Each structure stands twice: as C-alpha cells, then as structure tokens.
N, C-alpha and C positions, 0 to 999 in steps of 0.2 A: 174045831175053825181057831184061828190064832187071833185074837180083836186085840192083840195088846201093842199094835201099831203106835197109836198116840195114846200116851196115859197124862193120868193129871188125877186132880184135886177135884169131887163133885160134889153138888149139894142137892137132895133131892126132894121138893116142897111136895108132897101129897097128902091130902086129908081123907084119905081111905087107906085104912091099916093094910088091906090086901095087896094093894096095888104098892105100897109103900115095900111090905116086905121082899114082893118079887123083887123088883127093881133095885132093891139093896141087896138083895142075894147076888142078882147076875150078874149085876155091874161089880161086884167085889169080888166074882169068881174071874171078870174078864180083866182084872189085872188093875180097876180103878179102886182110892179109897173115896171111901162114899161118907157124907154125911148128911143127914136128914131133919126135914123141920114138917111139922103136921099145919100149919098158919101162917098166913103173911109177916105178922109182927117179930115171928121166932125165925123165921128164915130171914129178915134184915137184919137181924143180931145175929143170925149164924156169917150171913155174909161180912156183914163190918169186924167178927173175929178173926173169922178164915178166910179168906178173901179168896174165895176157891177158882177153879180154873175155869166151871161150867157150871151153869145153874138148871135144872131141869124142872122146871114152875107149872106147877097143875093151876090153870084156870080159876076153875069154879071154887071157893073156898068159901068157911064159915070166917065171917070177920072182914077183912080186907082182901080182896080176891086177887088175882093172879096180876090183872092190868095195872091197877094201883099202886101193887108191889114190886112190879118193872118199872113203872114211873119213876118212883123214889128211890131206885139203883141206880136208875139212870140221871138224874138229879143230883147225884154225890158222884165229884171227882173224882175219886178213891174207888169208886164202882162200878162207874157208867162202860168200863171198857171188857167187864167179862162179858161173854154170850149168854144168853137167853133163851132155852128153845122151852116154846110152852106143848103142855101137853091137854089138851081139852078132847071132850066127844061131841061137841059141838061144829054144825055142819055149816056157819051163816058165815058163808064169805065175809062181809061187811067185818064181825066180829075181828075176822082173823087179818085180813087189812087194817085193823086198828091197832092188832097186836104189833105188826112190822113199822106200823107209824110210830109206837113208843120206843122201837128200841130192838123187839125181840128178832134175831134171826133166824128161824126156824120153828116149825109147828109137829106135832106130833101126834097121831088121830089115836082115840083110843078105839077100841081093845087094843093095847100097843104090843109089838112084835116085837120081843128082845133085839133080836138081828138087825133090825131097823135103828129101833134108839141106839144102839153101840156102833153101827154105822154112821150114823149121823152125830155122834158126838165123836167117833174120831175124825169126822172131815172139820167139822169147827173147831176140835182141837188143834187139829194139823191148821188150817187158817191162822188162829192166832198165834201158836208159833210162828207162823211166817211173819204175822204181823209184826209182832216182836221182833225178830228177826230184824226185819226190813226197818224197824223203828230203830234199832241200836244201830243198824248202819247209817240211816238217815244221821243220826247224833253222832255218831264216828266221822262222816264224812262233813257234817258241819262244824265241829271239832274241827277239823282238819282244814278247811276252810278257814276258820276265823285265825289258827295258827299261820297259814299261809298270809292271808291279809295282813297280822301283825307281824308277820318277818317281812311285809313286803313295806309295811308303816316304819318298821325297824331299820330297813335298807334305805327307805327314802330319807328317813331323816341322819342315817348316815351318812349318807354324799352329799346332802346339806351342809352337815357339818362338816365334810372335808372339804365341799366346795369354799361353806365360810373360813375355814381352816386357812386354805391357800390363797383366797382372797387375801386375808388379814397377811400371811406371810410375803406374799409377794407388795404388798402395800407397806410392809414394816421394811423390807428390802432398799423397794425404790424410795421410800423416804431418807433410810437409812444412807444408800448413794446420795440421795440430793444433798441432805444436810452435810456430810464430809465433805462436797462438792464446796457448798457453800461456806463452809466452815472456812476451807479453804481456800477460796475466793477471799473471802471476808477481812482473812489473816494477811490474804499477801495485799490486799488495798489496803487493810489498816495501818500498818506501820510507815508507808510511804505519806499517805495522805494524812497521817498525824503528824509526819514530820514538817509535812507544806504546811498545814494549818495552822500548826505551833512558831513558824517561823515569819509566817505573812505579817504577823505583830510586828513582831523585830523590823522586818525589811520594811514596812510601811513606817517605821519610827523613824529609821534611819534615811530613807529618802526626804523625810519631812525636814531630818537636820540637814540634808545637804542643799534642799531647797533653799532654808533658811540661811546658808552661808554661802551658795550663791548671791541670792537677795542683798546679804551684806556687802558681798565682794562689790556689786553694784550701786551700792548706797557709797562704797567708801571709793572706789574708782569708778567715778563717775566718766570720766572720758578712757574707754578700753581700747585699746590698739583695732589697727583695722581687721587684723587677722581674727582677733578675738570676736570682732562685731559678725564678722562675712561668717564663722563658723556656728555662731549664737543663730543667724536666718537659716543658715542651711539644716541645723536639728529642730529648728522651729521648736524653740527653748520652751517660747510661750506656752504651747500646743500642752507640750509634754507638763509641764507643772500643773497645766489644768486636768489632763486625763489621765496622767500617770496613777493618781488618788484612787481614781473612778475604775479604773483597771485592776489595781490592786483590791478594791471594794468588792468587784465581781469574781476575782479568783477566789476570795474569799465566801463569799454565797456559794459559789461551785464548790467548793472544797467542805463546806459545811454539808450540802446537798449530799455529796459521797460519802461523808462520815454518816449520816442518817440512814441513806440506803445501805449503809454497809451493817448499821444496828441491825435494822430493820428484817436483813437477810437472817443476820444471827439470831434474830428473837423467833421469827418465823419457824424456821428447818431444828430449832433449839428442842432436840430432840430428849435429852435430859429432863426436860422440865414435864413429866409425866401424870405428875402430880394431878389435884384441883387446886385451883388458885383463882381470886377474883380480878376481873378483868373490865377495861371497857370495852363493848360491842363494837361500839361506834367508831371507836379507833382503830380497832383490829378491821375492820368493815376497808376502813381507810388507808390502813398500812398494805393492805390486800389489794384495793386497787393501784395504788402506788407501787406495786411490782406489775401491774399488767397495763401500765400505761402506756406501753411504749406499742399494744395489742389492741389499744384505746383511739390512737392516733390514727387520722385518713391513711387509706392505702390506696391505689391506682382502682378506681373504678367504685369506691366505697369511701362516703364522706366519714370526719370523726363520728365516733360511739360518742353519743352527748349522755351523761350520766346526771340523773335528775334523783338527788337524796333530800328523804325527807325524815330527818333523825328526830325521835323524840327524848327528852331529857330522862334516859335509863338509871338505873342505879348497878353498882357494881353486881358482874352475874358470876357464881362461881362454877367454873368449868374446866375443859381441857382446853386449856387455850391453843398449842398448838393444833389440835386436831379439828378443833372450831374452824382455826385458819383454813387446812386442808378443806371445808365443806366451804365455805366461801370461795375460794379459789378454784375449786371443780362445778361449782355451778355458776361463777360468773364467765368462765372461760367455756364452759356450755355455750351461756348466753351469747357470748362474742362469738361463737365459730356459727352461731343460727343467724345473728345479722350478718354476717360476711359471706353466710348461705344466700341470703335473702338479696341483701344490697350490691355484692359483689357479682351476683348474675342479673341484675337488673343494669348496674353500670350506670352511664350516662344517660342511657336510652329510656328515662323515667318520664321526660318530657316535661310542657308548662300547662299550666290551666289557662283556658283560654275561654273565652264566652262565642259560641257561633252566632255569625251574623243573624238577624231578624230571630233570634232565641227570646223568648218574653220569659226574663227569670227576676224575681226579689233582689233587688241589690245587698238586702242584707243575706237571705239564704246562698248566693252567690260568693260572698265572702267568706261565708263560715266554712263552705264546701272547699272554698280555697287554702282556707287555713287548716282543716282536715286532713286535704291532699296534700298538704306542704310538711303536716305535721309527719305523716303515712311515709315520706319520702325518706326521713330522717332518721339513723339507727337510733334508736334509746336504748338506755336500761334504767328502769325504776327502782330505788332500793329505799325501802322505809323499816322503821324500828317503832313499836312502840310497849308499853306495858300492858299486862291484860287481868286486872280482880289484883295486882299487886303479888302478883305470885308467878307467872309467866313473864316468857318476852318472844314477842312477835316480831319475826327480821321476813321479809316481803321482797324478793328480787325478780323484777319481772322485765320482759323485753317485747320489743315489736317486730320481732322474725317470724318465719314462717308458721310455728307452730309444730303441733302434734298429733297424730291421730291417735283414734282409743286405742286400738292394738295397741301402739309403743310405749303410750303411759301406762298398761298393765302391765309392760314387761322390763318400765324404764330403770328399778331398781334390781334386776336380776342378775346375778354375777355373769359376767363375760358378756350381756348384750351390748350391742352398739349399734349406730345405726350409720358410723362413719365407713369410708372407704377400708379395706385392711390395709391396716400397716399406719391408717391415722389413729385408732385410738385402742384401748385397752379393755372399754365395757366396764371398768373396776371404778370409775370416779364415785358414779352415783352411788353405787353399792356400798363402797366404804361410807362414802357418805349418809345414810341412809341407818349404816349400823354405828358409826358415828353420836347421831342424833338421839335416835331411837334407845339403841342398848345402851351408849357409855353414859347418854344423861339422860334416859327416861322421858324424853320429847317425842316430836312429831316432822315429818318432812310429808307434805303433800305437793301435788303437781297437778292443777288444771290449764288447758290449753283450749283454743280455739283455732281451727286452722286458716290459715290469712292473717292473725289479729295477735299471735306471739304465746308465751307461757309464761308461767306465771309459778316460781316453788315458794313455797312458806313452810317458813321453818320457828317451831315453838319449844321452846326449852323453860323448865323452870330456873326463878332466880335460885334457888339451893339446890344442886344437884345431890 
C-alpha cells in the first residue's frame, strides 16, 4: 500500500508505551516525521517548539487529560489551527461531542487500526493543505484588491490634480488675456485723458481771463455799437459767463472719474503683483462694485439692484490682492445673475399689495406685511465685513435671488459644474474662488441657501496668511 499521498510532521501523544511504539513505527514507515509525548504538559511544549502539521491526542492521560490539552492549544493563536484527532477507547457519545466542541477535527477509536489512522491523517492533512492554499489565495486576492483600490485612488487623485491644473491653466490664460486687454485699453485711454485732464486747468484759467477782459471792455466802453449789442444778445453772453465754468468743472469731474476707472482696471488686472501684500478689503470690494456698476443698474423688467454695505473697521490684510479681487468679482457676478433670473423673470407683473374688502387684519401687521413684500420685490445684495478674534476677517455676500438646491450646493465648487445654459458660463468661477481662498489663503469659503430666499457666501481668511 502507498500511504504517501499527503505527508507531514506529526505529534503522537500517548501514555501507553505499547500503543506509542506501534504508532511511531507504523507512521514513520508510512513516510511521516513523528514526534512523541507521553503526557499533556510535554505535548504542549512539543507543539510550541515544533509546530507539527497534525496531532494525535490520547484523551485519557495522567495529569491534564486530552480535552484540557486541546483547550489550551486552541486558546493559543499560534497553535489553534493545528488539527487535533482524539484517540480514545471511550464510547460515550457526549464526551465525543464535547471533543468536537472544543476544537477536535476527528476521533479514532481504540484498539487502533493502522490503515484507518493513516487514512484519517491523510484526509485531514489534505484538508489543511487546501485550507492553507485557500488562505494564501485569499491573502493574494485581498492584496490584489487593495493594490487595485490603491491604484484607483491614485488615478482619482491624478484626475483631480489634472482637473485642478487644467482649471488653473484656463484661469491663468483667461486672466492673462483680460489683463493684456485691460492694460491695452487703460494705456490707450490714459494718454488722451491725461492730456485733457492736464489742460482743463489751463483752459479754465484762459477762459476766466477772457471773461475778465470782456468785463473790462464793458466797463471801459459803456456804449458798444449796435452790432456788438446784437451779437451779445444772440450768443447769450451772460449765460455763457455763468454756465461755462460749471461746464468745465463737470468735464474735470468726468475726466477724474475716467482716470480713476483706468487706475482701477490696471490695479484689478495687475498680474505681475503676484506676491502677498497688505490691502484694504473694504476698498477692494468697492473697487469691484465700481467695475460692476453697469450690471447693477436697472434693466428692462428688473429694477436697479440695491447694494447694502455694512463694513467694519478692518486692519490691513496680507493677501494676494488681484486673486482676491477675482473671488469678489465671481461671487458678485453670480449674485447679479441670480437676481436677473428672479426679477427679470417676474418683470413688472409682481403686483401691488392691497387689503381685500371686508378683510379684518391688524393695521400694524398689514403694514409689516406690506414692507416685507416691497422689500422682497427689490433685488438686493448685502455685503458685510467683520473681524473675528483679531485673527480672521469674514466677508459675507448675500442676495435675495431664487436660491439653490442642496444638490447644487454640494457640487457648486466642482470644476466645470455650471447651472447656466451652454455658452453662458464655464463652471470655473467658484472652483477658482475656492482654490484662491482655501489653498492660497488657508481660509474657508462656505455657501448657504434657501430656495426662494437667496444665497449667502461666507469668506473667511486669516489677517496674516
């Protein structure tokens, strides 16, 4: 007979010398490497030292019996997986059940039949080898799954990095183009407006001198000819003398405003100022509002947007000025678009407040309701600034537009996400704003909204970035 199908290291624990000698010789001839022990304590020591592949364990032994030995082995993580086959002459079924409960895999009944012993040993060694192979395969599979998961995470990070880089490149190119256009326009406007502005003072002075000369002529020659009198009346000389200085003052005010707008454009798009610098947050918001003045004005179907400002006295804040201006521009532009959508849709069909005949209502409550109604009919943007604990600046920009849903709020900072019609928006404004506030300034950009009641953006940045 060939019993070498499955071989391994065995430990035979038997207190009867005859049985022990018989098993040792037969199992050795069958190709197994056999260790022996005659009591429970020695058996545990041998298992700890040799880590056999299978244990033949006698139940009835002096000292600790086979059940106690099995319990101790199974309580030790390094030995619990070694299969234990009990050898016993007992026919008590309950004791056998107890053996299985504490971890044995099989029973061999004495007197021992050697072929049966070898057959059962081979069966359980084969099962153990299969379990080991399965465990190894599971470990490899788990490791492979973890590697695949890690690769997926790395790919996701790479995609996010790629999207982020793409956003930055698009924005850099966009702002570079805007900056070049703004710089060109500012340069072309600046030269002639400086010429006009610089000469208005002299023009005003020359005109005043001419007026003085005319007055001197009138005082010296008190009786002008009829032709001169007729011409004075025709050109309304007295009106010209009073109106022309005012006209020149208006021209000077207009020229000054153009100069300020040109300077604002140059500062807003000044791309070479990439370093951190101290700025006045309130002033930068006002500068942004000035650039958006045209969009705030009334449009067909939508009244002028009322901007309500509540600025605190802020310290100078160290930040990337031109990039922070982009954030203000993006958020304010979104607010204007939301108000256009809400009030442009309603147009002039908003109606008026009246009290139905016979309706009994408290006069004060009616007036409050009317005030609330009138306020809701007016497009508004609220802007406030405050300092928190002398460390952070908080800027709130809110509107009373339509508001946004929770689903949109969860995606509002995602690259290329836009609720506007195709061609009306790139989906980059708020993504870039988030990067500028969170990554460049180590701050926070949060949004809250309630459908029908508008949206609020909260910007928080440290005073010293």
